[in-house]
N, C-alpha and C positions, 0 to 999 in steps of 0.2 A: 887159656881157651881150650875147651874140649874138642875132641876130634870132629864130632858132628858139627860143631860151630865153625870149625875151620873149613869143612866141606861146603857148608852153606855160604860162607863168605867167599871162598874161591869160586864157586859157581856164579855168584853175583858179579864178581870181578871179571870172570870170563865173558859174561854177557856184555859188559862194558868194553872189554878188549875186542870183542867181535865187531862192534860198531866201527872201531878204527880199522880193523883188518879189512872189513868190507869197503870202507871208504877209500883206503889207500892200496888195497889189493895185495897185501903181503901179511904173513903171519907175524904175530907180536915178537916171537923169538928172533926172527930174521931182522925185523925193524930194530929191535934192541941191540943186536950185534952190530948192525951198520951204524947206529947212532953212537955207540960206545967206541967204535973204530974211527969216528969222525967223518964217515962217508956221507953224512947228510948235512954238512955245514952249509952247503949252497942253498938250503931251504930256509936258513935263518932270516933272510931278508923279507920273507912273507909272514905277516903278523898272524894270520889264521893258522898257517902250518906250524909256526913256532909254538903257538899256544896249544894246538892239538898234540904236537910231539911232546911237549912238556907234560901234559896230562897223561898221554899214552904211556910215557916212560914211568911216571909215578904209579899208575895203576898196575903196570907190569911188575915193577919192583915190589909193590905190596903183594901181588899174587905170588911172586917168588918167595917172599918171606913166609907167607901162609903155607905154601907148599913145603918148604923146609921144616916148618913147625909140625905140619901133618906127618911128614916122613919120620921125623924124630920121635914123635909120640907113638906112631904106629910100630916102630922098631922096638919100642919098650914094652909092648904088650901083645898078647895074642889077638889075632883078628876076630876070633870067635867071641872074645870078651868085649870087643869094640862095637860089634854090630848092634844097632838099635832096631829091635824087632817090635813093630807096632801092628796092632790088629788092622785088617783091611776094613774099610768103611763101606 
């Protein structure tokens, strides 16, 4: 996947993450840390929350993978070679 494609996909994922962040009032990074630490186990009894948390976790993990790929590719080339300069419309 090209860097620009990673950026587009990360931005789409961030939009989806924002919906959960606004709904539950915490940032995805904090949610994920609490979930991985087992601090949210008491929410397992609620079907909607369990489903939301599962989706949120999956989206966040996908975002993390795309971010890692982006950082790896960016480290291997000059930023000036990466920029996509397009004419203004």
